[in-house]
BADRENMI-800327 format. One record per residue: y, z, x of N, C-alpha, C, O in turn. Coordinates in steps of 0.02 Angstrom, whole numbers, padded with zeros to 5 digits, always signed. Atoms other than C-alpha are relative to their C-alpha. Layout:
N
YZXYZXYZXYZX;...
***
This chain:
374
-00013+00053-00049+01248-00219+00676-00065-00031+00024-00070-00092+00031;+00065+00026-00024+01068-00234+00736-00030-00048-00052-00056-00101-00034;+00026+00043+00052+01015-00306+00567+00035-00067-00002+00003-00119-00013;-00039+00062+00000+01155-00434+00574-00021-00046+00058-00027-00106+00049;+00021+00039-00058+01103-00490+00748-00069-00030-00011-00082-00087+00009;+00067+00026+00014+00923-00508+00691+00003-00060-00046-00032-00110-00036;-00007+00056+00046+00977-00620+00548+00027-00062+00036+00005-00118+00022;-00026+00056-00039+01078-00728+00668-00056-00031+00042-00063-00092+00044;+00055+00025-00041+00928-00742+00785-00051-00036-00043-00079-00087-00021;+00047+00033+00046+00817-00786+00637+00024-00069-00018-00015-00117-00020;-00028+00065+00017+00934-00926+00588-00006-00048+00058-00022-00107+00048;+00008+00043-00059+00933-00992+00766-00071-00024+00008-00083-00082+00023;+00071+00020-00005+00743-00990+00768-00017-00051-00053-00055-00099-00040;+00015+00047+00054+00738-01079+00600+00026-00068+00017-00008-00118+00004;-00028+00065-00019+00852-01216+00666-00039-00032+00057-00048-00092+00058;+00037+00026-00056+00752-01232+00826-00069-00024-00021-00098-00069+00010;+00067+00016+00023+00590-01242+00730+00002-00062-00042+00032-00062-00096;-00005+00064+00034+00567-01421+00676-00049-00007-00057-00038-00047-00102;+00051+00008+00051+00413-01396+00568-00018+00067-00031-00036+00114+00005;+00023-00058+00037+00376-01267+00434-00049-00023-00053-00033-00066-00094;+00053+00021+00045+00214-01283+00337-00021+00057-00046-00039+00111-00023;+00027-00045+00050+00169-01194+00176-00062-00034-00027-00057-00086-00059;+00062+00035+00016-00014-01234+00145-00020+00003-00074-00073-00022-00092;+00017+00002+00071-00009-01202-00043+00059+00014-00044+00084+00070-00047;-00047-00010+00055+00121-01231-00177-00026-00039-00060-00060-00090-00053;+00026+00030+00061+00084-01275-00359+00052-00040-00038+00046-00050-00099;-00058+00033+00032+00244-01372-00394-00017-00067-00031+00019-00090-00075;+00020+00065+00030+00153-01536-00433-00012+00007-00075-00001-00041-00112;+00009-00012+00072+00109-01458-00602+00066-00008-00037+00067-00038-00091;-00065+00004+00032+00293-01445-00643+00026-00072-00001+00059-00093-00048;-00021+00070-00002+00323-01625-00589-00034-00039-00056-00002-00079-00090;+00037+00036+00051+00187-01688-00706+00018+00024-00070+00034-00017-00114;-00006-00027+00068+00209-01572-00856+00072+00002-00024+00087-00016-00080;-00069-00009+00021+00395-01538-00857+00046-00058+00021+00101-00065-00005;-00042+00054-00025+00460-01691-00764+00060+00025+00039+00112-00008+00039;-00056-00027-00038+00569-01581-00652+00019-00047+00057-00023-00081+00085;-00027+00041-00056+00679-01670-00524+00005+00045+00061+00052+00084+00067;+00002-00045-00058+00634-01587-00360+00056-00015+00050+00066+00025+00096;-00055+00014-00047+00780-01671-00271+00061+00043-00016+00107+00048+00025;-00055-00043+00021+00897-01553-00367-00019+00073+00009-00078+00091+00002;+00014-00072-00003+00913-01366-00341-00009+00024-00071+00038+00024-00111;+00017-00021+00067+00826-01300-00496+00026+00070-00014+00033+00111+00032;-00023-00067+00019+00887-01150-00593-00058+00047-00012-00048+00106-00028;+00059-00042+00011+00709-01087-00610-00055-00021+00048-00046-00067+00089;+00055+00015-00046+00541-01091-00522+00014+00026+00070+00061+00063+00082;-00002-00026-00068+00514-01060-00337+00009-00053+00053+00022-00037+00111;+00000+00054-00050+00516-01231-00253+00039-00060-00026+00031-00080-00083;-00029+00066+00008+00625-01385-00243+00021-00023+00069+00018+00016+00117;-00016+00026-00066+00682-01496-00101+00059+00036+00033+00054+00052+00092;-00054-00038-00032+00849-01408-00071-00023+00068+00027-00004+00088+00082;+00023-00066-00023+00761-01239-00060-00051-00005+00056-00055+00039+00098;+00045+00011-00058+00626-01309+00054+00040-00008+00064+00022+00020+00115;-00043+00009-00059+00763-01364+00173+00032+00066+00021+00034+00083+00080;-00033-00064-00016+00853-01197+00161-00049+00048+00034-00030+00086+00079;+00050-00045-00029+00691-01106+00202-00032-00027+00063-00071+00009+00095;+00031+00029-00059+00643-01224+00343-00073-00019-00010-00109-00029+00039;+00070+00017+00015+00478-01264+00256-00002-00074-00021-00005-00090-00080;-00009+00071+00012+00485-01452+00274-00065-00040-00004-00063-00101-00006;+00064+00035+00007+00299-01493+00263-00048+00040-00045-00097+00067-00021;+00043-00038+00045+00224-01412+00108-00062-00038-00022-00061-00099-00025;+00060+00029+00030+00049-01442+00042+00008+00006-00077+00006+00061-00104;-00004+00002+00073+00070-01494-00141-00070-00001-00029-00108-00048-00019;+00067-00005+00030-00085-01436-00236-00004-00039-00065+00036-00028-00110;+00014+00036+00062-00151-01557-00367-00056+00038-00035-00115+00025-00023;+00048-00047+00030-00236-01425-00475-00021-00021-00069+00022-00029-00114;+00028+00010+00067-00349-01466-00621-00041+00063-00016-00090+00077+00018;+00038-00060+00017-00409-01305-00706-00074-00016-00011-00092-00073-00024;+00072+00011+00005-00597-01281-00717-00022-00021-00070-00079-00043-00079;+00019+00026+00066-00594-01321-00903+00009-00076-00005-00010-00105-00056;+00006+00073-00007-00564-01501-00849-00066-00012+00036-00074+00007+00094;+00067+00007-00027-00743-01552-00819-00018-00074+00010+00004-00117-00027;+00025+00067-00012-00826-01706-00744+00056-00051+00004+00104-00042+00042;-00049+00054-00002-00727-01865-00776+00070+00023-00022+00120-00005-00001;-00065-00027+00020-00590-01764-00861+00037+00031+00059+00098+00025+00064;-00031-00029-00060-00558-01672-00697+00027-00055+00045+00080-00048+00075;-00023+00056-00040-00546-01838-00606+00063-00031-00031+00112-00045+00004;-00058+00029+00035-00426-01907-00738+00062+00043+00011+00116+00017+00026;-00057-00044-00009-00314-01754-00725+00026-00003+00072+00086-00002+00083;-00020+00006-00070-00314-01767-00536+00040-00063+00012+00091-00062+00047;-00036+00063-00007-00259-01948-00546+00069+00003-00032+00116-00026-00006;-00066-00008+00032-00119-01902-00667+00047+00038+00046+00106+00020+00052;-00041-00038-00047-00056-01773-00543+00019-00041+00061+00076-00039+00084;-00014+00044-00058-00071-01896-00399+00052-00052-00018+00096-00067+00022;-00049+00049+00022+00026-02025-00500+00069+00031-00007+00119+00000+00011;-00064-00034+00007+00163-01899-00540+00033+00010+00068+00093+00000+00075;-00027-00009-00068+00183-01860-00355+00021-00067+00030+00071-00071+00065;-00018+00066-00027+00183-02045-00312+00066-00025-00029+00106-00056+00005;-00063+00018+00031+00324-02073-00437+00059+00033+00036+00110+00002+00049;-00051-00035-00038+00425-01940-00346+00011-00031+00068+00068-00042+00089;-00005+00030-00067+00386-02017-00177+00034-00068-00003+00075-00084+00040;-00028+00068+00005+00431-02193-00235+00074+00002-00019+00113-00041+00003;-00069-00003+00024+00593-02139-00318+00048+00027+00052+00107+00010+00052;-00045-00034-00047+00661-02036-00173-00027-00005+00072-00036+00047+00105;+00026+00005-00069+00597-02107-00007+00048+00025+00053+00028+00039+00110;-00050-00025-00048+00759-02052+00075-00005+00076+00008+00026+00104+00054;+00005-00073-00003+00711-01869+00042-00070+00026+00013-00078+00081+00040;+00069-00025-00005+00521-01856+00040-00048-00057+00010-00039-00111-00018;+00050+00052-00015+00372-01954+00107-00069+00032+00006-00076+00089+00030;+00069-00024-00006+00183-01934+00098-00018+00004+00074-00006-00042+00113;+00025-00010-00068+00109-01864+00259-00075+00007-00003-00101+00049-00039;+00073-00003-00001-00075-01894+00294-00028+00021+00067-00089+00020+00078;+00023-00022-00066-00082-01831+00473+00053+00044+00032+00110+00047+00008;-00048-00040-00037+00001-01714+00596+00055-00045+00029+00113-00026+00030;-00050+00047-00027+00086-01866+00674+00050-00020-00053+00110-00027-00039;-00046+00015+00056+00159-01910+00503+00049+00057-00010+00109+00045-00019;-00044-00057+00010+00227-01735+00483+00055+00002+00054+00113+00012+00039;-00049+00000-00055+00311-01743+00653+00051-00056-00008+00111-00045+00002;-00045+00057+00008+00384-01915+00619+00049+00010-00058+00109-00002-00051;-00042-00006+00061+00448-01878+00443+00051+00056+00007+00109+00047-00011;-00046-00057-00005+00524-01708+00480+00055-00013+00051+00110+00015+00044;-00052+00017-00049+00618-01778+00630+00058-00037-00033+00114-00035-00008;-00052+00037+00035+00715-01886+00506+00038+00044-00050+00083+00020-00084;-00033-00045+00046+00767-01733+00405-00027-00002-00071+00004+00025-00117;+00030+00005+00066+00653-01772+00259-00059+00048-00007-00083+00076+00042;+00058-00042+00014+00513-01674+00176-00063-00042+00009-00069-00097-00018;+00066+00031-00008+00336-01720+00231-00047+00032-00050-00065+00091-00043;+00042-00026+00054+00226-01699+00077-00073-00011+00016-00096-00068+00021;+00073+00003-00010+00043-01659+00111-00032+00015-00068-00011+00061-00103;+00032-00008+00065-00071-01675-00041-00069+00033+00008-00108+00014+00051;+00064-00035-00002-00217-01558-00075-00027+00006-00071+00010-00004-00120;+00030-00014+00064-00339-01522-00216-00021+00073-00002-00040+00102+00049;+00019-00070+00006-00376-01349-00285-00060+00006-00047-00053+00025-00105;+00061-00007+00039-00555-01353-00346-00048-00056+00013-00034-00114-00002;+00050+00051-00015-00712-01443-00290-00027-00035-00061-00055-00090-00056;+00023+00034+00061-00754-01482-00473+00037-00066-00010+00015-00108-00049;-00041+00059+00009-00619-01616-00458-00033-00063+00030-00010-00118+00018;+00035+00059-00025-00740-01729-00363-00056-00022-00048-00088-00073-00037;+00050+00016+00051-00857-01728-00516-00069-00011+00031-00105-00056+00010;+00067+00001-00031-01010-01699-00404-00016-00069+00029-00074-00090+00027;+00009+00069-00023-00986-01871-00325+00036-00010+00066+00098-00006+00069;-00031+00009-00065-00956-01902-00140+00043-00063+00003+00089-00066+00043;-00042+00059+00002-00886-02074-00181+00070+00017-00026+00120-00010-00001;-00065-00023+00025-00747-01989-00281+00037+00037+00056+00097+00027+00066;-00029-00035-00058-00717-01875-00130+00031-00050+00049+00087-00041+00073;-00024+00050-00047-00699-02028-00019+00062-00037-00026+00107-00053+00011;-00059+00034+00030-00578-02111-00140+00061+00046+00003+00117+00022+00014;-00056-00046-00007-00470-01955-00140+00029-00004+00071+00089-00004+00080;-00024+00005-00069-00462-01967+00049+00042-00064+00009+00093-00062+00043;-00037+00063-00005-00404-02148+00033+00068+00004-00036+00114-00033-00020;-00063-00010+00036-00268-02089-00088+00046+00050+00035+00099+00067+00009;-00044-00044-00039-00200-01971+00044-00013+00074-00006+00024+00114+00022;+00017-00072+00005-00283-01806-00003-00027+00024+00067-00071-00008+00097;+00019-00023-00067-00302-01703+00155-00028+00071+00002-00042+00097+00056;+00029-00067+00002-00366-01533+00097-00027+00012-00070+00003-00008-00119;+00030-00016+00065-00481-01472-00042-00032+00069+00003-00071+00084+00047;+00036-00063+00007-00531-01297-00095-00068-00015-00031-00073-00056-00077;+00068+00015+00023-00719-01295-00124-00012+00020-00072-00054-00010-00106;+00007-00020+00070-00701-01206-00291+00065+00031-00023+00114+00031+00014;-00060-00031+00027-00575-01118-00403-00019+00065-00036-00062+00101-00011;+00012-00064+00033-00575-00973-00529-00073+00010-00021-00097+00067-00023;+00069-00005+00022-00752-01012-00587-00045-00043+00044-00022-00090+00077;+00047+00039-00038-00910-01078-00504+00001-00073-00023+00015-00087-00082;+00015+00068+00021-00937-01265-00503-00075-00012+00009-00113+00036+00017;+00072+00015-00002-01106-01353-00493-00031+00011+00069-00092+00008+00076;+00027-00004-00067-01122-01326-00306+00032+00054+00044+00015+00060+00103;-00033-00052-00040-01011-01181-00249+00019+00059-00044+00045+00051-00098;-00018-00061+00036-00989-01000-00304+00073+00019+00014+00099+00010+00069;-00069-00023-00005-00815-00933-00338+00003+00075+00012-00043+00111-00005;-00010-00071-00013-00747-00765-00282+00014+00039-00064+00009+00100-00065;-00018-00033+00062-00696-00728-00462-00048-00019-00057-00028-00024-00115;+00052+00015+00049-00859-00772-00551-00065+00033+00022-00070+00055+00080;+00065-00028-00018-01038-00707-00555-00038-00050+00042-00040-00109+00026;+00037+00047-00045-01144-00781-00414-00052-00040-00039-00090-00013-00079;+00047+00045+00034-01244-00931-00473-00043-00038+00050-00101-00054+00035;+00034+00044-00048-01293-01028-00317-00018+00035+00066-00044+00004+00112;+00007-00035-00063-01304-00893-00183+00042-00034+00054+00019-00045+00110;-00046+00032-00048-01154-00975-00099+00008-00074-00014+00030-00094-00068;-00002+00073+00006-01162-01162-00069-00070-00027-00012-00118-00005+00019;+00064+00036+00008-01302-01273-00135-00007-00050+00057+00039-00058+00098;+00008+00052-00050-01374-01410-00025+00051-00056-00009+00078-00082+00040;-00052+00050+00011-01256-01533-00108+00067+00026+00023+00107-00011+00051;-00063-00030-00023-01113-01413-00073+00007-00006+00076+00062-00018+00102;-00002+00007-00073-01159-01416+00111+00012-00073+00019+00046-00087+00069;-00014+00071-00012-01160-01607+00102+00074-00016-00010+00103-00057+00025;-00071+00009+00012-00984-01599+00031+00040+00021+00062+00085-00015+00083;-00034-00023-00060-00926-01497+00181-00009-00050+00057+00039-00066+00091;+00013+00049-00054-01009-01619+00302+00040-00064-00010+00067-00092+00038;-00036+00061+00013-00929-01768+00216+00075+00010+00009+00110-00035+00033;-00070-00015-00012-00758-01685+00218+00015+00000+00074+00067-00026+00096;-00008+00003-00073-00780-01659+00405+00002-00072+00024+00044-00090+00066;+00007+00068-00024-00830-01840+00428+00061-00043-00015+00082-00083+00027;-00054+00045+00020-00687-01920+00332+00070+00029+00012+00120-00004-00002;-00065-00028-00018-00549-01802+00387+00037+00034-00056+00098+00027-00063;-00031-00043+00050-00517-01686+00240-00013+00073+00020-00070+00091+00035;+00007-00069-00021-00485-01503+00281-00038+00040-00053-00023+00036-00112;+00038-00045+00044-00611-01381+00206+00041+00063-00011+00057+00099+00036;-00041-00058+00019-00512-01247+00113-00045+00051-00034-00075+00037-00086;+00047-00050+00025-00609-01086+00083+00035+00055-00041+00003+00106-00055;-00029-00044+00050-00481-00996-00027-00037-00010-00065-00056-00066-00082;+00034-00001+00065-00564-00953-00194-00076+00005+00004-00108+00020-00047;+00073+00000-00002-00744-00960-00131-00027+00071+00005+00008+00116+00028;+00033-00065-00007-00867-00814-00140-00010+00015+00074-00007-00030+00117;+00012-00019-00070-00903-00717+00019-00059-00039+00029-00055-00063+00085;+00059+00036-00025-01075-00799+00035+00017-00074+00010-00004-00103+00060;-00019+00070-00007-01002-00973+00006+00044-00010+00061+00041-00061+00095;-00041+00003-00060-00874-00936+00141-00043-00006+00062-00033-00050+00104;+00040+00000-00061-01005-00896+00271-00046-00061+00003-00062-00085+00057;+00038+00062+00001-01111-01045+00215+00042-00058+00027+00019-00097+00067;-00044+00054-00022-00962-01160+00240+00014+00005+00075+00015-00046+00110;-00013-00011-00072-00923-01084+00410-00061-00022+00042-00053-00049+00096;+00061+00018-00036-01105-01111+00462-00010-00076+00003-00039-00102+00051;+00012+00072+00004-01104-01294+00410+00055-00041+00034+00040-00091+00067;-00055+00042-00024-00932-01356+00460+00000-00007+00076-00018+00039+00112;-00009+00013-00072-00902-01434+00630+00074-00004+00017+00092-00017+00074;-00073+00004-00009-00713-01432+00606+00032+00065-00024+00002+00101-00064;-00034-00061+00024-00586-01292+00581+00013-00003-00076+00023-00056-00104;-00014-00007+00072-00560-01230+00402+00068+00034-00008+00096+00060+00040;-00057-00042+00016-00410-01155+00317-00016+00041-00062-00056+00021-00104;-00004-00037+00063-00391-01019+00187+00073-00010-00021+00117+00026+00001;-00068+00024+00011-00238-01103+00112+00045+00052-00031+00106+00052-00019;-00042-00051+00033-00179-00954+00007-00041+00062-00013-00059+00077-00070;+00038-00062+00003-00273-00793+00045+00032+00051+00047+00062+00032+00097;-00027-00053-00044-00220-00626+00119-00057+00045+00023-00114+00023+00027;+00048-00043-00034-00311-00475+00191-00029+00053-00048+00009+00091-00079;+00032-00047+00045-00438-00372+00093+00006+00072+00025+00003+00119-00014;-00009-00067-00028-00414-00225+00211+00064+00033-00026+00068+00095-00028;-00063-00026+00024-00238-00206+00140+00006-00002-00076+00042+00038-00106;+00001+00003+00073-00269-00258-00041-00069-00024-00021-00089-00080-00005;+00069+00014+00019-00443-00253-00117+00000-00051-00057+00000-00034-00116;-00006+00056+00046-00436-00423-00201-00053-00051+00020-00056-00070+00078;+00058+00041-00020-00588-00538-00208+00017-00065+00036-00023-00090+00075;-00020+00061-00034-00492-00691-00151+00030+00012+00069+00044-00035+00106;-00023-00016-00067-00430-00600+00004-00057-00001+00050-00116-00001+00031;+00048+00006-00054-00517-00609+00172-00017+00069+00029+00027+00109+00043;+00021-00060-00036-00620-00467+00245+00014-00009+00074+00027-00065+00097;-00009+00005-00072-00600-00427+00429-00054-00043+00032-00040-00080+00079;+00054+00043-00026-00770-00508+00462+00016-00074-00012+00002-00116+00030;-00020+00070+00014-00705-00666+00379+00055-00023+00047+00054-00079+00072;-00055+00017-00046-00547-00662+00483-00027-00016+00070-00006-00063+00102;+00030+00013-00065-00652-00650+00641-00038-00067+00001-00036-00103+00050;+00037+00063+00005-00760-00795+00581+00047-00059+00001+00033-00110+00032;-00050+00054-00001-00606-00902+00549+00027-00009+00071+00038-00066+00092;-00024+00005-00070-00545-00862+00725-00051-00037+00043-00032-00081+00082;+00051+00034-00040-00711-00916+00801-00004-00074-00018-00018-00117+00024;+00002+00069+00024-00704-01074+00696+00062-00040+00021+00061-00102+00020;-00062+00033-00018-00526-01113+00753+00046-00012-00058+00094-00050-00053;-00037+00012+00060-00457-01106+00577+00062+00043-00007+00083+00078+00039;-00063-00035+00015-00302-01032+00495-00002+00030-00070-00028-00001-00117;-00007-00033+00065-00270-00908+00354+00073-00001-00020+00116+00026+00016;-00068+00002+00025-00113-00943+00252+00012+00058-00048-00021+00063-00099;-00011-00061+00039-00044-00780+00183+00030-00016-00068+00082-00049-00074;-00021+00010+00069-00027-00781-00007+00054+00052-00018+00047+00111+00000;-00055-00044+00016+00135-00706-00076-00008+00034-00069+00035+00072-00089;+00011-00032+00065+00062-00654-00247-00008+00075+00008-00037+00099+00056;+00000-00072-00005+00081-00469-00283-00068+00031+00010-00075+00076+00051;+00067-00028-00006-00105-00434-00303-00032-00013+00067-00074+00025+00090;+00026+00016-00067-00143-00517-00137+00030+00046+00053+00000+00059+00105;-00038-00036-00051-00015-00410-00047-00003+00076-00009-00001+00113+00041;-00009-00071+00013-00015-00240-00132-00053+00024-00050-00062-00006-00103;+00055-00023+00042-00159-00140-00206+00022+00019-00070-00018+00012-00117;-00025-00019+00067-00051-00079-00351+00002-00060-00047-00003-00052-00108;-00005+00060+00041-00037-00259-00411-00069-00033-00012-00075-00074-00058;+00064+00037+00000-00219-00312-00383-00036+00002-00067-00060-00049-00091;+00038-00007+00063-00296-00244-00544+00032-00042-00056-00003-00075-00094;-00034+00040+00051-00164-00326-00655-00013-00074+00011-00024-00111-00037;+00012+00071-00016-00186-00493-00566-00071-00020-00017-00083-00076-00041;+00069+00015+00017-00375-00484-00589-00008-00008-00075-00046-00051-00098;+00003+00008+00073-00351-00460-00776+00027-00068-00021-00001-00101-00065;-00029+00066+00016-00241-00615-00781-00047-00056+00019-00054-00105-00018;+00047+00051-00022-00368-00716-00682-00058-00005-00048-00078-00061-00067;+00057+00001+00046-00510-00666-00797+00019-00030-00067-00021-00064-00098;-00023+00028+00064-00407-00711-00950+00006-00076+00005-00014-00112-00041;-00007+00073-00009-00366-00884-00880-00068-00032+00006-00082-00083-00026;+00066+00028-00011-00543-00914-00822-00043-00001-00063-00088-00042-00069;+00040-00003+00061-00612-00865-00992+00019-00052-00052-00016-00061-00101;-00022+00052+00047-00515-01004-01080-00038-00064+00014-00027-00097+00065;+00041+00060-00009-00638-01147-01103+00004-00043-00063-00044-00045-00102;-00007+00041+00060-00572-01266-01237-00049-00059+00001-00061-00089+00053;+00046+00057+00006-00695-01397-01299+00040-00061-00022+00034-00085-00078;-00046+00054+00014-00567-01538-01289-00004-00053+00054-00030-00041+00109;-00004+00054-00049-00541-01703-01200+00066-00037-00009+00101-00028-00059;-00057+00044+00005-00402-01826-01165+00066+00035-00015+00080+00088+00013;-00067-00027+00015-00229-01794-01239-00004+00070-00028+00039+00112-00013;+00006-00068+00029-00289-01642-01337-00008+00052+00055+00021+00106+00050;+00009-00047-00056-00345-01559-01175+00064+00007+00040+00083+00062+00060;-00063-00002-00036-00183-01606-01088+00052+00041-00039+00090+00079-00009;-00047-00039+00041-00083-01534-01234-00015+00075+00005+00030+00116+00008;+00020-00070-00009-00182-01372-01219+00026+00026+00066+00053+00082+00070;-00023-00020-00066-00141-01365-01034+00076+00007+00002+00103+00054+00031;-00073-00003+00003+00043-01401-01067+00023+00064-00034+00069+00097-00010;-00019-00061+00036+00053-01260-01193-00012+00062+00043+00029+00109+00043;+00015-00057-00044-00030-01140-01070+00052+00005+00056+00076+00059+00073;-00048+00002-00054+00088-01195-00931+00069+00024-00023+00103+00061+00013;-00067-00015+00023+00245-01177-01036+00009+00073-00021+00065+00095-00033;-00005-00072+00013+00204-00995-01074+00028+00038+00060+00051+00095+00053;-00029-00033-00060+00259-00956-00896+00075+00006-00009+00109-00040-00032;-00072-00010+00001+00433-00883-00887+00028-00019+00068+00033+00023+00113;-00021+00025-00065+00500-00990-00746+00066+00029+00023+00080+00033+00083;-00064-00029-00018+00672-00910-00753-00006+00072+00023+00031+00095+00067;+00004-00072-00013+00615-00730-00747-00072+00019+00016-00105+00050-00026;+00067-00021-00017+00451-00706-00654-00005+00076+00002+00044+00111+00013;+00012-00072+00002+00374-00533-00666+00020+00032+00067+00003+00007+00120;-00019-00035-00061+00449-00410-00542-00062+00030+00033-00104+00059-00001;+00059-00023-00037+00324-00364-00408+00014+00065+00038+00070+00078+00060;-00004-00058-00044+00290-00201-00320+00000-00022+00073+00029+00011+00116;+00005+00025-00068+00253-00305-00166+00068-00021+00027+00114-00039-00011;-00063+00015-00032+00391-00339-00041-00010-00042+00062-00067-00055+00083;+00001+00035-00064+00435-00437+00114-00039+00039+00053-00075+00009+00093;+00036-00041-00049+00366-00292+00216-00075-00007-00008-00112-00005+00041;+00072+00010+00011+00195-00318+00135-00023-00065+00031-00077-00068+00061;+00017+00064-00030+00195-00500+00190-00006+00008+00076-00054-00017+00107;+00002-00011-00072+00235-00447+00368-00062+00040+00019-00093+00025+00070;+00059-00041-00015+00096-00317+00362-00063-00042+00000-00107-00032+00043;+00060+00043+00003-00033-00448+00311-00002-00048+00059-00055-00059+00089;-00003+00043-00060+00025-00568+00447-00021+00039+00062-00061+00016+00102;+00015-00043-00057+00017-00427+00573-00074+00017+00003-00104+00019+00057;+00071-00017+00001-00159-00381+00517-00042-00059+00022-00089-00051+00061;+00038+00058-00023-00224-00558+00538+00006-00009+00075-00043-00024+00109;-00011+00008-00072-00147-00566+00711-00041+00052+00039-00071+00035+00090;+00038-00053-00035-00228-00400+00761-00076-00014-00002-00111+00000+00047;+00072+00011+00007-00400-00452+00696-00022-00068+00027-00073-00073+00060;+00021+00069-00016-00405-00642+00725+00041-00031+00056+00016-00076+00090;-00042+00028-00053-00261-00678+00845+00057-00042-00029+00054-00064-00086;-00062+00033+00022-00091-00762+00835-00012-00074-00018+00028-00102-00056;+00013+00072+00013-00169-00938+00829-00032-00013-00068-00047-00071-00084;+00040+00010+00060-00253-00909+00661+00033+00026-00064-00002+00042-00112;-00036-00022+00060-00119-00858+00537+00056-00049-00016+00087-00078+00029;-00052+00045+00023+00001-00962+00433+00029+00024-00065+00019+00082-00084;-00032-00015+00063+00097-00967+00269-00033-00041-00055-00039-00102-00050;+00028+00034+00059+00014-01007+00101+00026+00034-00062-00013+00068-00097;-00036-00042+00048+00140-00938-00023-00030+00001-00070-00028+00052-00104;+00022+00007+00070+00061-01001-00186+00060-00001-00047+00052+00013-00106;-00060+00005+00042+00240-01024-00250-00011-00050-00056-00046-00100-00048;+00007+00037+00062+00250-01096-00425-00071+00004-00028-00088-00031-00076;+00066-00012+00027+00071-01038-00449-00013+00074-00010-00064+00093-00037;+00006-00072+00008+00100-00850-00445+00051+00024-00052+00104-00006-00059;-00043-00025+00054+00177-00748-00586+00055+00046+00026+00100+00065-00011;-00050-00042-00031+00278-00642-00465+00008-00022+00072-00028-00066+00096;-00009+00014-00071+00342-00647-00287+00026+00064+00032+00058+00105-00001;-00022-00062-00033+00376-00513-00158+00076+00006+00002+00112-00043+00012;-00072-00012-00005+00548-00434-00160+00024-00019+00069-00001+00004+00120;-00027+00025-00063+00650-00522-00028-00027-00068+00019-00001-00100+00064;+00029+00067-00011+00541-00679-00033-00014-00032-00068-00071-00050-00084;+00008+00022+00069+00571-00740-00209-00012-00075-00007-00040-00097-00058;+00012+00072+00002+00566-00926-00169+00004-00028+00070+00014+00009+00118;+00005+00030-00067+00556-01050-00025+00065+00007+00040+00062+00007+00102;-00063-00005-00037+00740-01031+00020+00006+00065+00039+00047+00070+00084;-00005-00067-00030+00709-00850+00072-00041+00006+00065-00043+00060+00094;+00044-00006-00058+00593-00891+00217+00034+00023+00064+00002+00056+00104;-00033-00029-00059+00725-00853+00352-00003+00076+00002-00002+00106+00055;+00007-00073+00001+00711-00672+00294-00066+00022+00030-00071+00075+00061;+00065-00016-00031+00528-00675+00344+00004-00008+00075-00024+00033+00112;-00010+00009-00072+00576-00744+00514+00035+00061+00030+00015+00086+00082;-00037-00058-00024+00700-00602+00534-00045+00062+00003-00043+00100+00051;+00044-00059+00002+00570-00472+00483-00053-00003+00055-00071+00048+00084;+00049+00007-00054+00443-00542+00606+00031+00013+00068+00000+00043+00111;-00035-00015-00063+00570-00537+00746+00009+00075+00008+00000+00102+00062;-00010-00073-00002+00608-00357+00701-00066+00036+00016-00066+00088+00049;+00065-00030-00013+00421-00319+00706-00022-00011+00073-00069+00023+00096;+00016+00010-00070+00415-00385+00885-00033-00067+00016-00052-00079+00073;+00028+00066-00013+00347-00561+00864+00051-00043+00038+00111-00039+00024;-00044+00043-00039+00418-00687+00987+00016-00063-00039-00015-00078-00090;-00018+00063+00032+00501-00851+00939-00060-00048+00001-00073-00083-00047;+00060+00042-00004+00344-00942+01000-00053+00021-00050-00085-00022-00081;+00048-00026+00050+00234-00830+00892+00019-00024-00070-00023-00048-00108;-00024+00017+00067+00341-00865+00740-00008-00075-00014-00025-00095-00070;+00011+00072+00009+00334-01053+00767-00073-00015-00016-00088-00059-00056;+00072+00009+00015+00144-01041+00768-00014+00019-00072-00048-00018-00109;+00012-00025+00068+00143-00939+00607+00029-00048-00051-00003-00063-00102;-00036+00041+00050+00268-01052+00518-00024-00072-00004-00006-00108-00051;+00022+00069+00006+00180-01215+00555-00045-00027+00055-00089-00068+00041;+00037+00030-00056+00109-01250+00727-00075+00011-00004-00114-00033+00015;+00072-00013+00006-00059-01168+00692-00033-00050-00048-00085-00078-00033;+00028+00047+00049-00088-01275+00537+00003-00071+00026-00043-00110+00013;-00006+00067-00029-00026-01430+00627-00058-00014+00048-00085-00069+00050;+00057+00007-00045-00160-01400+00759-00064-00014-00038-00103-00058-00020;+00060+00011+00041-00296-01388+00626+00000-00072-00027-00052-00105-00027;-00003+00069+00025-00236-01552+00551-00019-00050+00053-00055-00098+00039;+00019+00046-00054-00250-01638+00719-00075+00002+00013-00106-00051+00023;+00071-00007-00015-00425-01570+00747-00044-00028-00055-00098-00054-00041;+00040+00024+00056-00487-01618+00573+00012-00074-00014-00035-00112-00024;-00018+00069+00019-00394-01781+00540-00003-00046+00060-00018-00105+00054;+00009+00040-00061-00389-01840+00720+00062-00032+00025+00059-00072+00073;-00062+00030-00026-00207-01888+00742+00060+00040-00024+00117+00023-00007;
***
């Protein structure tokens, strides 16, 4: 009976909560490569518009990810292809989804019952070492960029590569300053520990770790140490908990690192359509219908949220599922529609309705206001 009452209370909280933000999903890849119709409930994958509504996550950050083997102008071209694919979706279904470039946009769009789509980039190499490209991305509605990805770029070290720059180069610090100036959120998921502290020292605005969890609970290089969590709290930023098994559970971490190293080691010497075909073939190897079963569970997600709250405070934790970018998902949180189960689990753990609203979106909304200015 107690469990039933908790589920009812969770549903009430979900209905009362007008904004749910997931700071990292990789679904834009599926829109571009597979041409999936996100307005329909898909029989595979982890995200579509019906499931976003069911889960109460009505303001997702769609990551426009170009792998690090897209270099220079090729990375820019791939980014534009992804941006175009998302624009096609936005233009075709304005009654269901609209681009959001500010916190005010998110509030306005979600009040109408539609999805507010925030666009982000996953890898600083996508600016091709050119601040003018960065500025043009901002004009195209990009509002968050991770400074690097699986491998180092020319100005920032990655958490899953050998150190090359001792963190951020001087140009890398200029990138952070320019992102602050033009209103793009600095995302420190994927960066090396030294690059993280360099970015924190340079930035004048709050940062996010869009899809990272806690290293104290799972020894994974992309997770945050307790010192990092404290630094994010002092900065006013937010850590979005990643739902990938290796991020949540130590038993999964070694397997995930092997997969990351295998992906990062693929460096085809291709351009144009040949490179895109290579990427398509790599993407289609994913088994979207039957993702790998994870040892991690809903309880692990709650544990990571609880740890961030204990170390950094309730104002500095959010959701960054990495759905459609992870090969597995925690049992009980298999896709976006299952998010009410997380609300129920947090209520059971003793979090208040106000706490849960912060975790599910209000914390990230605050960062957007402070960085973007509206």
